[in-house]
N, C-alpha and C positions, 0 to 999 in steps of 0.2 A: 837655747843656743843653737845656732846653725851648724850643721854637720854635713859635709860632702862625703859620700861613700859610693862604692860600686853598687849598682842595682842588682837585686836578686829576683827570682821568680815571684817571691812573696810581694814584691812591689808592683806587680803587673796591674792590678785593679786601680791603684792610686795613679800610676803613670797613665793608664788609659783614660781615667777621669780627667786628669789635668790636660791631656791632649785634646779631648773633646771640648772642655770648657775653654781652652786656649783658642781653638778654632772658632767656636761660637761667639766669644767676646772679642777676640783679636781681629777676626776677619769680617765682622759685621759691617755691612756697607761696602765691602770690598769683593764679596762673592755673592752669588745669588742665594736667596734664602732657602731655595730647594736643596742646595748642597749642605748648608749649615743645619737645616732641619733634619737631614738624613744622618748627621753626626750624633750617634747615641752610644752610650755604654751598653754593649750587649755581648753575649758570649763570642760571637764571631769577631768583633773588634778586640776583645780581650785576648783571644787566641792569636790574632794577627800581631798584637803588641808583644806577646810572648816571643814570637818569631823575630821581631825587630830587636828585642832585648838580647836574645840569645845569639843573633847573627852579628850584632855590632861589636867591633873591636873594643870600643870604649862605650860604656853605658854608666852614667853617674846619676845619682839622685841627691837632692838637697833635702835634708830633714830638719825640721824645726819642732822642738819639743816632741820628738818621736813620730812626727807626722810628715810624710813626703809632700813637699810643696813645690817641687820643680824637678826637671830631669833634662839630660842632654845625652844624645848618642852621637858617636862619630867614629872616625877611623881613616883608613887610607882613602884618598880621593877616588871616587867611582868613575869620573869622566877623565880618561887618560889624556885628553887634549888640554886639560887644565894643568899648568905648571906648578902646582902646589901639592906637596905630598899628602896633606891631610884635609879632611872636610868635616864640618859639623853636619850631621844628617837630620836630626830632629832635636828641637830645643824649645821647651815650654816651661813657663812658671805659672802656677795657679793664679788666676786673675786677682784673687783676694790678697795676693802677696807681691803684686807688681810694685816696682819702685822701692823695694825693701832690701836691695843688695843681693838677692838670691841669684839673679842672672849673672851678676858680676862674679860671685863666688863660684858658680858652675863654670863660667868661662875661664877663670883663673885656674881651676882644677884641670880643665881640659888642656890648657896651654902647658901645664906642668906635666901631664901625662904624655904629651907629644914632645916634651923637652924643648919647648920654645920654637919648634919648627914652623915654617909658614903653613897657612891653611886658608880655606875658603868656606863660604856659606852661601846657600841660596835662600832667598826670602821673597815673600809675595810683594810684588810691586804695589806701591800705594800704602803699605803698612808703615806709616811714619813713626809710630812708637818703636817698632823693631829697628827701623833704619837709624833713628837717633841713638838707640842703645848700641848698635854695632859700630856706628861711627865714633861714639864716645869711647868704645873699647879699642879703637884703632883701625876699624874696618875702612877700606877704601873701595869705592865703586869701581867695578871693572866690567863695563858694558859688553865688552868683547865676548864674555861667557854667559850673558843673559840667555834665557831659554823660555820656550812656551811649552806648557803641559796641558793635556786635555783631562778634565775631571767632569764626569757625568755630562758629556757633550758640551762643556763650557771650556773655552781656552783661557788659561791662566798664565800670566806673564810673571816669571820669577827673575829677580835681579841677583847678580853675583857680587859679593864683596870679598876682597882678599885681605889677609892679615899677614904682614911681613913677620919673619922670624925674630926672635928676641935672643940676644946674647946673655947667657947666665954669668 
């Protein structure tokens, strides 16, 4: 049975593993292999993920049969030019569990945590699987806030989706 709960430090290895697998499988063909090959679960990446978990206002994990199978971090919008009070920072589901309702459950839990307020998310341009998911969940493309990021000397284009608030 799927359970959504706050992440703890004990979840760090599972979260890091899901993050690495999500990059390798989700971004294959969208990013240079050199970047994906460099994504490994090691002590440095685990320590970095501990920082991500501890600094996020919201950090949720999805557990299925006592095993972490997905996670989401979010909180206040980091870019003050964006007129949405909240943002999803990092959101991955273990590839073996894609299309099993885990992403939907994490998204619903996030919406509940922010009391239905409007929010946004950045995602890698060209990631049709993620785009379809976010649009199914109510996301609307907002190109005005798209941005470019450099990763290992490679420019990556991220697109922005907004989610309007919900009345309870």
